[in-house]
N, C-alpha and C positions, 0 to 999 in steps of 0.2 A: 204812774205809768202802768197801764194794764199789762198783765202777764201775757206772754205770747201763747196763742191758742195751739194746743197740741195737734199734730197731724192725725187725721182720721182716715178710716178706710174709704169713706166717701171722697176724700181728697185724692186718694190713690186712684179710685175708679174714674173720677173726673179727668185726671191727668192722663190715664190710659185710654180714655174714650170708651169706657165700658160701664157696666152696672156694678153696684156694691155686691150683690150675690155672686157675680162672676169673679170679681176680685177676690172674694172670700174663697171661692172654689180653688183658685190658683194657690193660695196660701195654705189650703188644706190638702193639696196634692191630688185634687180630683182630676180624672182623666178626660172628662167631657168638656174640655176647653181647648180651643185651637192653639197650635204652636205660636202663631202670630200674636194672639191675645195674651198668652202666657208671657211672652217676651215683653210686651208693652207693660203689663202689670208689674213684672219684676223690675223693669227699668224705672217705672214710677216709684216703686218702693225704695229703690236705691237713691233716686234723685231727691225724694222728699224726706228720706230718713225715717220712714214709718216703722213703728214697732207696735205689735198687737198687745193685747192684754197678757199679763204674766200668767203662764200656765202653772197650775198646781200639779206637782208630780208626787203622788202619794208614795209612801214606802211600800215595799213588796208586801209587808205584813198587813197593809191597809187595802190590799187588793189592787194596787196601782199597776202600771205597766211593768212587766217583768222582762222586757226586751231592751237590748241596746243594739245599735247598728254598727257594723264595720263596713265601710265603703272603700273598695280597693280599685286601683287603676287596672288591675288584672290579677288573675290567680295563677298564672304560669310561673314556674320557678320556685325556689325555696325561700326567697325573701318574704313572699306573701304568706307562706306556711308558718314561718317563724313569727311574723307579726300577728297572725291569727292565734297562734298558740299562747302568746302573751296576753292578748286581749281576752281570750276565752278563760284563761286562768284567773285573771282578776275579776271577770264577770261572774264566774262560778263562785268565787269567794264571797261575792255580794248577793248571791242567790238569783242571778240574772242569766238569761239566755242570749246568745249572739245571733243576729241575722246578718248574713254576708251578702253584699250587693257589689256588682261590678259597674263602674262608671264608664260607659262606652261614650267617650267624648267625641264630638261636642254635644251629644244628645243629653237632654235634661231629664230623661226618664228616671234616673237614680234619685234625683232631687224630688220628683213628684212622689215616688214610692216612700221616700223618707218622710216627707211632710204628711203623707196619709197614714203612716204606720202607727203613730202615737207612742213611739218608744221613748225611753228616757233621754235619748240623744244619740250622737254618732261620733265614732272615731273615723276620720276621713284620711286615708293613707295614700300618699303619692298621687293624689288627684289634683289636676290643675284647675282649681276652683276659680270661677270668675267673681268679680265684685258684685254682680247682680245676684248670683246664687247665694253668696254669703249674706247679702242684704235680705233676701227672701227668707233664709233660715232665721236671721235675727228678728225679722218682722213676725214670723210664726212662733218665736220664742222656743226654737229647737236648739238646745245647746250642742256645740260640736267642739272637737279638738282635732286639729290638723296634725297628723303623724308624718314627719319628714316632709314639711310643706314644699311644694314645687317652686313657688315664688314667695317673696316676702309678704307674710300676712299682715292685715291691718292690726293695729295695736289692740283692738277690741276682740280679736279672735285668738283663742288659746292654741298653743302648739307644743309638741314634744319632738325633739330631734336629737342629733348627735353632734359631737364636736368635730364637724367636718373640716374646718380650717386647721385645727390642731392635728387631725389625722393626716391631712395632706403634708403638713410640715414634718411630721414624724416619718413619713415615707421618704421624703427628700433627705432628711438627716441620716437615715439608715443607708441609703445609696451613697451619699457623700462619704460616710465613714468607711465604706467598702472601696473607696477610691474612684468611684465613677464621676466623670466630668462631662461626658457627652450623653445628655439625657433628653428624653422626650416624654410628653404627656398625652395620653389618649383620654380625652374628656368626654362627658355626655353633652346633652344639648346646651347651647350657649345660655339660654335664659333660665335654666334650672338652677335654683339657689344652691343646692347642696353640691352640684358639680363645680360651680364657680368658686365656692368656698374651698373645696379641695385643691383646685388649681392655685388659688391665691396663697393658701398655706404652703404648698410645694414651692411656689416662687419665692416666698419670703425667706425660706431656709437657703435657697440657692443665692439670693441676693446678699445675704449675710456672709456667705462663703465666697463671694465674688466669682460665682460660676454663672456663665451666661445661659439663658434659655431663650433661643431665638423664637420669634413668633411662629415660624414655619415648623417648629418642633412641638407645638401644641395644636393638636387636631381634635375636632369635635365630631362625635358620632351619635348614633341613635340608641345607645345602650345595648345593642344586640351583638351576639357573638360573630355573626357573619359580617355585619357592617364593620365591626372592629377589625376583623381579619383583613378586610380590603384596605382599610386605612393604615393598619400596621404594615402591610406588604409594601406600601409606598415609603413608609418611614425607614424600613429595613433594606430598601433597595439601593440606596446611594453609597458611594465610597466612604462617606463620613457618617455612616449609620450610627445611631446611638448604641452605647454599650448597656444601657438600662432604659426601661420603659415603665412609667407609672400609669396604670389604667385606673380610672375612677370607679370601676366596679369589677367584681370578680368575673362576671359574664364577659366583659370586654377583655379582661386579662386572658381568658381562654382563647379569645380571638387572636391575641398576640402569639400565644403558643402555636395556633394553627398557621399563622403567617410565617413564623420562624421555621416550622417544620417544612413548609412548602419551599422556603428559600434555602434549605439545607443547613440551617443554623440550629445550634443546640442551646437550650435553656438549662443552666445559667452560663455555660462556658462562653457562648458568643453574645448573648443578650440576657441580662437579668430582668426579671419581671416582678412588679409589686401590684397587687390588686387592692380592692376596697370592699368591705362587707364581711369577709371571712365566712362565706357560705359553706355548706358541707362539700361542695364541689372543690373547694380549695384544698381539701385533704385527699380527695379522690384522684386528682390529676397527678401525673408523674412528670417531673418532680413536683412535690407538694408546693402549693402557691403561697409565697409570703404575702400577707394581706393585713390591711388595717381593719380590725374587728369592730363592727358596729354591734352593740348589744340589742339586736332587733327585738327579741322576745321581751326583754326588760323595757324597751321603749313602748311596746304595745301595752304592757301592764301599766306603766306610768301614765300613758294616755287615757286608759280606761278609768284609772283611779282619779285622774284630774277631771274627767268628764263627770263622774259621780259627784265630786266636790262642787262643780259648777251647777249641776242640776239640782243639788240640795240647797243651794244658796240663792240669795237674791242679788245677782250681779247687777250693779247699777248701769243703766244705759250709758254708753260712752266711756265706761271705766276701762283701765288697762287690764287685759286678760293675762292669766298666768302663762309663763314660758318656762320650759325646762330643756336642758341639753344634757345627755348622758355621755360619759367619757368613752373615747375610742382608745384602743390599744393595738400595738403592732404585734403580729404573730409571725415569727420568722420560720420559714421552711426552706426547702431546697431550691427554690427558684431564684434566689439571690446569692451571689458569691463575690469575692473580690474581683475588681476590674483586672482584665488581662494586662 
């Protein structure tokens, strides 16, 4: 039985209704291609499972690319700063420089820049990558590592994250130990993997303690402080308001502080608050915010080291990519106390 013919760039071009040079331009990040053509080529790449020739990535001493990319969903706030510091530290140790890009979704401009740059690869942090984008990067043989992936990545895509489920459970155990039984959760977007994992971990501890968490007590926001404040205001308005709120990020926890102050409630006397991330803001606010610490800088370092291992090896097409989760820990401050 004859071996199955490998997919070629000509197959991709035919499926996309374009020419081989144009399909090649898409996979090299050239800008002189229309958005519609780029979309058709990327869809054909994904549908056909096309992979280009393996790139040789010379070592820095050989005069090879001395750049790595860090693609972020945004640069506002201290999460991005900590991630960058970790990536840069590991890159500097390897003699590499870091190029920072922002993925303004749903625009694919960041992807075109990455394909065109010729760097060793990219750490992609908190970016909601599509299957077509991942397929285009695989076809161009650009290695990537997802840092805190937004959705469950394919098994062929490497990732570094934190023990989000355990972190959520730890937050619940802390509040239960303080005697809180009327609890609420301020989660991020429903489809975000790390948010749902934190909520699931929180629920698991409550279920074991036979403490109810009504569906109405779990509300989903957009990760912003102002959005969280509006949601928390509703949670704290009723006569059976929660005595404690677990916010799935420190930024949203600060929104709970704002809502409590507007309602004339004190943290932690009237409502205890636990955040997630342990950003510097957790120490600046009064009272200090109890938070589940993500080792964000260390996650950035781990992602960059993983990227270099991938780029220096011949990863077999279709093989399982490495995954790593760094441990979270609870940092107790003044925002939590025993239930009244």
